[in-house]
Backbone as CSV, one residue per row, in Angstrom:
resi,resn,N_x,N_y,N_z,CA_x,CA_y,CA_z,C_x,C_y,C_z
1,MET,17.446,-9.043,55.612,17.598,-10.360,55.011,17.916,-10.182,53.527
2,LYS,18.962,-10.862,53.080,19.311,-10.833,51.667,18.385,-11.767,50.898
3,LEU,18.001,-11.323,49.711,17.140,-12.117,48.845,17.800,-12.283,47.488
4,ILE,17.777,-13.513,46.992,18.334,-13.845,45.685,17.168,-14.140,44.750
5,ALA,17.100,-13.435,43.637,15.992,-13.586,42.696,16.373,-14.516,41.551
6,ASP,15.679,-15.642,41.480,15.799,-16.555,40.345,14.895,-16.034,39.218
7,THR,15.071,-16.587,38.043,14.283,-16.163,36.884,12.781,-16.236,37.148
8,GLY,12.322,-17.311,37.783,10.890,-17.459,38.051,10.322,-16.326,38.878
9,PHE,11.097,-15.848,39.845,10.637,-14.708,40.637,10.588,-13.450,39.778
10,ILE,11.616,-13.230,38.988,11.649,-12.049,38.122,10.425,-12.049,37.202
11,LEU,10.101,-13.211,36.650,8.958,-13.342,35.742,7.614,-13.234,36.462
12,ALA,7.570,-13.556,37.740,6.301,-13.592,38.480,5.580,-12.249,38.451
13,ARG,6.299,-11.190,38.345,5.703,-9.847,38.278,4.732,-9.722,37.096
14,TRP,4.967,-10.511,36.040,4.120,-10.472,34.837,3.324,-11.767,34.659
15,SER,3.253,-12.584,35.689,2.584,-13.884,35.609,1.081,-13.744,35.346
16,LYS,0.532,-14.728,34.660,-0.924,-14.793,34.474,-1.607,-15.235,35.765
17,SER,-0.848,-15.841,36.658,-1.376,-16.281,37.952,-1.430,-15.095,38.912
18,GLN,-2.624,-14.781,39.370,-2.783,-13.669,40.310,-1.992,-13.917,41.597
19,ALA,-1.964,-15.173,42.060,-1.241,-15.499,43.292,0.260,-15.265,43.129
20,ARG,0.805,-15.653,41.991,2.245,-15.424,41.755,2.556,-13.935,41.640
21,ARG,1.695,-13.204,40.934,1.921,-11.755,40.826,1.892,-11.108,42.201
22,ALA,0.939,-11.500,43.028,0.824,-10.929,44.375,2.049,-11.262,45.214
23,TRP,2.557,-12.486,45.089,3.773,-12.908,45.801,4.950,-12.010,45.417
24,ALA,5.133,-11.804,44.112,6.243,-10.972,43.642,6.076,-9.528,44.087
25,VAL,4.878,-8.989,43.931,4.631,-7.595,44.298,4.839,-7.381,45.793
26,ARG,4.423,-8.341,46.597,4.616,-8.230,48.053,6.111,-8.059,48.374
27,TYR,6.954,-8.872,47.741,8.399,-8.723,47.964,8.910,-7.404,47.400
28,LEU,8.474,-7.051,46.203,8.947,-5.820,45.575,8.569,-4.582,46.388
29,GLU,7.425,-4.629,47.043,6.976,-3.474,47.826,7.542,-3.449,49.242
30,ASN,7.882,-4.625,49.798,8.256,-4.684,51.210,9.703,-5.051,51.502
31,ALA,10.377,-5.654,50.560,11.755,-6.091,50.804,12.727,-4.941,50.574
32,GLU,13.874,-5.093,51.190,14.937,-4.116,50.950,15.553,-4.409,49.588
33,LEU,15.495,-3.445,48.698,16.050,-3.599,47.358,17.501,-3.142,47.362
34,PRO,18.311,-3.609,46.459,18.002,-4.471,45.328,18.086,-5.958,45.682
35,PHE,17.403,-6.770,44.875,17.533,-8.217,44.983,18.846,-8.625,44.333
36,LEU,19.521,-9.608,44.912,20.711,-10.171,44.282,20.265,-11.113,43.174
37,THR,20.967,-11.099,42.066,20.697,-12.029,40.974,21.933,-12.082,40.094
38,ALA,21.799,-12.747,38.975,22.893,-12.813,38.001,22.364,-12.327,36.658
39,GLU,23.259,-11.821,35.844,22.848,-11.348,34.529,22.181,-12.463,33.726
40,ALA,22.636,-13.698,33.919,22.042,-14.834,33.201,20.547,-14.937,33.491
41,ASN,20.141,-14.677,34.732,18.729,-14.761,35.103,17.929,-13.600,34.526
42,LEU,18.504,-12.418,34.534,17.822,-11.266,33.947,17.670,-11.423,32.441
43,LEU,18.715,-11.925,31.796,18.645,-12.152,30.350,17.623,-13.233,30.010
44,GLU,17.590,-14.308,30.812,16.619,-15.372,30.580,15.195,-14.836,30.735
45,ALA,14.953,-14.024,31.741,13.620,-13.454,31.949,13.219,-12.584,30.755
46,GLY,14.122,-11.753,30.300,13.835,-10.913,29.133,13.550,-11.734,27.891
47,TRP,14.319,-12.792,27.688,14.122,-13.671,26.538,12.759,-14.353,26.607
48,ARG,12.402,-14.861,27.795,11.132,-15.572,27.953,9.930,-14.643,27.763
49,LEU,10.085,-13.376,28.100,9.000,-12.409,27.912,9.031,-11.741,26.541
50,GLY,10.077,-12.017,25.769,10.215,-11.351,24.476,10.514,-9.869,24.620
51,ARG,11.212,-9.523,25.709,11.538,-8.125,26.007,13.039,-7.987,26.249
52,PRO,13.837,-7.850,25.187,15.287,-7.795,25.347,15.779,-6.633,26.203
53,GLU,14.972,-5.602,26.353,15.371,-4.447,27.165,15.202,-4.686,28.660
54,LEU,14.607,-5.819,29.034,14.271,-6.048,30.435,15.496,-6.061,31.351
55,ALA,16.536,-6.799,30.980,17.717,-6.903,31.853,18.327,-5.540,32.159
56,PRO,18.676,-4.757,31.143,19.259,-3.456,31.483,18.272,-2.532,32.198
57,ARG,16.986,-2.651,31.898,15.984,-1.800,32.556,15.906,-2.098,34.054
58,LEU,15.832,-3.385,34.420,15.725,-3.752,35.834,16.985,-3.395,36.609
59,LEU,18.136,-3.510,35.959,19.384,-3.097,36.605,19.423,-1.584,36.783
60,LYS,19.047,-0.858,35.745,19.051,0.612,35.801,18.065,1.125,36.843
61,ASP,16.893,0.489,36.925,15.865,0.921,37.884,16.259,0.631,39.331
62,GLY,17.215,-0.280,39.545,17.705,-0.551,40.887,16.978,-1.637,41.651
63,ASP,16.028,-2.330,40.995,15.331,-3.426,41.677,16.242,-4.640,41.862
64,TYR,17.193,-4.808,40.966,18.088,-5.970,40.973,19.521,-5.505,40.812
65,ILE,20.436,-6.305,41.377,21.858,-6.069,41.186,22.496,-7.407,40.824
66,SER,23.274,-7.384,39.767,23.972,-8.594,39.342,25.225,-8.746,40.192
67,LYS,25.286,-9.832,40.955,26.404,-10.051,41.866,27.220,-11.282,41.497
68,LEU,27.142,-11.701,40.231,27.915,-12.862,39.836,28.362,-12.728,38.391
69,ALA,29.674,-12.660,38.205,30.250,-12.656,36.861,30.625,-14.099,36.514
70,ILE,30.065,-14.607,35.450,30.312,-16.000,35.061,31.806,-16.259,34.914
71,SER,32.538,-15.311,34.339,33.969,-15.507,34.114,34.750,-15.682,35.420
72,GLU,34.282,-15.069,36.502,34.982,-15.167,37.782,34.648,-16.439,38.552
73,HIS,33.592,-17.140,38.156,33.132,-18.324,38.887,32.983,-19.531,37.963
74,ALA,33.668,-19.489,36.830,33.496,-20.534,35.813,33.756,-21.933,36.361
75,GLY,34.780,-22.106,37.161,35.096,-23.427,37.711,33.993,-23.965,38.605
76,GLU,33.481,-23.132,39.483,32.406,-23.539,40.384,31.112,-23.820,39.612
77,LEU,30.833,-23.001,38.598,29.626,-23.195,37.793,29.718,-24.483,36.980
78,LEU,30.887,-24.753,36.439,31.086,-25.994,35.687,30.931,-27.208,36.598
79,TRP,31.430,-27.115,37.818,31.269,-28.215,38.776,29.787,-28.499,39.005
80,LEU,28.989,-27.452,39.182,27.553,-27.625,39.398,26.868,-28.242,38.175
81,VAL,27.201,-27.761,36.993,26.620,-28.320,35.767,26.908,-29.814,35.679
82,ASN,28.132,-30.201,35.987,28.501,-31.620,35.936,27.804,-32.414,37.039
83,LYS,27.724,-31.868,38.240,27.073,-32.570,39.345,25.601,-32.840,39.043
84,TYR,24.947,-31.877,38.447,23.513,-32.000,38.175,23.219,-32.245,36.686
85,ALA,24.114,-32.927,36.020,23.932,-33.229,34.597,22.652,-34.016,34.348
86,ASP,22.268,-34.866,35.295,21.040,-35.651,35.135,19.793,-34.767,35.156
87,ARG,19.894,-33.561,35.702,18.767,-32.616,35.756,18.876,-31.569,34.655
88,GLU,19.932,-31.649,33.859,20.180,-30.670,32.787,20.147,-29.239,33.333
89,MET,20.914,-29.031,34.396,20.991,-27.730,35.051,21.492,-26.680,34.064
90,ASP,20.775,-25.572,33.968,21.201,-24.517,33.051,22.071,-23.491,33.775
91,ILE,22.657,-22.593,32.992,23.595,-21.624,33.552,22.893,-20.679,34.535
92,ALA,21.641,-20.342,34.299,20.922,-19.453,35.215,20.777,-20.109,36.597
93,ASP,20.430,-21.394,36.628,20.321,-22.101,37.908,21.674,-22.208,38.604
94,THR,22.737,-22.458,37.845,24.063,-22.561,38.471,24.440,-21.229,39.120
95,CYS,24.088,-20.142,38.463,24.399,-18.826,39.022,23.678,-18.602,40.344
96,ILE,22.422,-19.017,40.425,21.656,-18.826,41.659,22.232,-19.688,42.781
97,VAL,22.573,-20.936,42.480,23.172,-21.794,43.518,24.500,-21.198,43.973
98,ARG,25.300,-20.713,43.048,26.576,-20.099,43.421,26.353,-18.852,44.273
99,LEU,25.368,-18.032,43.925,25.061,-16.867,44.756,24.658,-17.285,46.165
100,ALA,23.929,-18.390,46.270,23.541,-18.899,47.601,24.769,-19.355,48.388
101,GLU,25.745,-19.930,47.699,26.986,-20.327,48.373,27.732,-19.098,48.883
102,LEU,27.732,-18.048,48.105,28.441,-16.821,48.473,27.688,-15.984,49.510
103,ASN,26.379,-16.238,49.635,25.519,-15.496,50.570,24.684,-16.495,51.367
104,PRO,25.325,-17.237,52.285,24.635,-18.343,52.965,23.442,-17.925,53.824
105,ASP,23.334,-16.646,54.156,22.199,-16.174,54.946,21.023,-15.721,54.080
106,ALA,21.179,-15.786,52.770,20.155,-15.299,51.848,19.086,-16.354,51.569
107,THR,17.921,-15.884,51.190,16.817,-16.736,50.753,16.652,-16.577,49.255
108,ILE,16.499,-17.700,48.562,16.278,-17.697,47.120,14.780,-17.596,46.861
109,LEU,14.397,-16.647,46.030,13.015,-16.510,45.591,12.921,-17.190,44.231
110,THR,12.185,-18.288,44.164,12.104,-19.064,42.931,10.764,-19.772,42.842
111,THR,10.346,-20.052,41.628,9.143,-20.855,41.408,9.513,-22.276,40.999
112,ASP,10.797,-22.560,40.918,11.307,-23.846,40.431,11.529,-24.823,41.587
113,LYS,10.437,-25.282,42.165,10.519,-26.177,43.316,11.135,-27.521,42.946
114,ALA,10.843,-28.028,41.751,11.353,-29.339,41.329,12.874,-29.387,41.373
115,ASP,13.527,-28.345,40.888,14.992,-28.350,40.860,15.611,-27.830,42.154
116,PHE,15.118,-26.713,42.666,15.761,-26.114,43.832,15.515,-26.880,45.124
117,SER,14.600,-27.823,45.110,14.449,-28.732,46.254,15.551,-29.784,46.255
118,VAL,16.139,-30.012,45.092,17.187,-31.028,44.929,18.582,-30.418,45.037
119,TYR,18.783,-29.250,44.462,20.105,-28.632,44.445,20.635,-28.405,45.853
120,ARG,21.939,-28.545,45.981,22.651,-28.295,47.230,23.893,-27.462,46.919
121,THR,24.462,-26.861,47.944,25.735,-26.172,47.774,26.827,-27.221,47.599
122,ARG,28.003,-26.779,47.229,29.127,-27.720,47.089,29.421,-28.412,48.408
123,ALA,29.127,-27.753,49.524,29.348,-28.346,50.840,28.205,-29.277,51.246
124,GLY,27.172,-29.379,50.417,26.055,-30.272,50.694,24.898,-29.649,51.445
125,ALA,24.952,-28.343,51.670,23.883,-27.674,52.416,22.640,-27.475,51.557
126,LYS,21.491,-27.668,52.174,20.206,-27.417,51.522,20.048,-25.926,51.304
127,LEU,19.436,-25.532,50.206,19.214,-24.130,49.905,17.964,-23.622,50.606
128,ARG,18.047,-22.403,51.111,16.903,-21.747,51.742,16.107,-21.064,50.639
129,CYS,14.865,-21.499,50.432,14.057,-20.987,49.323,12.654,-20.590,49.759
130,ASP,12.106,-19.608,49.081,10.686,-19.304,49.108,10.202,-19.599,47.703
131,PHE,9.396,-20.658,47.566,8.955,-21.108,46.244,7.722,-20.369,45.730
132,GLY,7.130,-19.564,46.560,5.936,-18.864,46.120,4.790,-19.834,45.891
133,PRO,3.649,-19.301,45.458,2.484,-20.157,45.226,2.624,-20.955,43.932
134,ASP,1.954,-22.103,43.914,1.962,-22.932,42.690,1.057,-22.356,41.635
């Protein structure tokens, strides 16, 4: 099973919540690596943790692979930003939705239930998500 890692999942490894850390570690120990993600999500995670080295470190270690170049999907990402303007969708979220469109059999690992419960693919399909513990 393909897994797409949103920023919240990437951050869960360092969460103050024991339940979230356990959720992330369970996937990290049992899932087939690497997780699909986008550089935007890795950069956001590093920024939020105050660790600029995080993105290149996680890519180098092989836990994650960036499978979306913003320049190659700019039109689709812009469409999503405009569609969800009322939710102020950021570039990291657009990348994850686009990855889900490109990998329809994948599950998104995210803690962002408020947004990812609403987001849909361009074709209107609901996203398959594991939101982890609250």
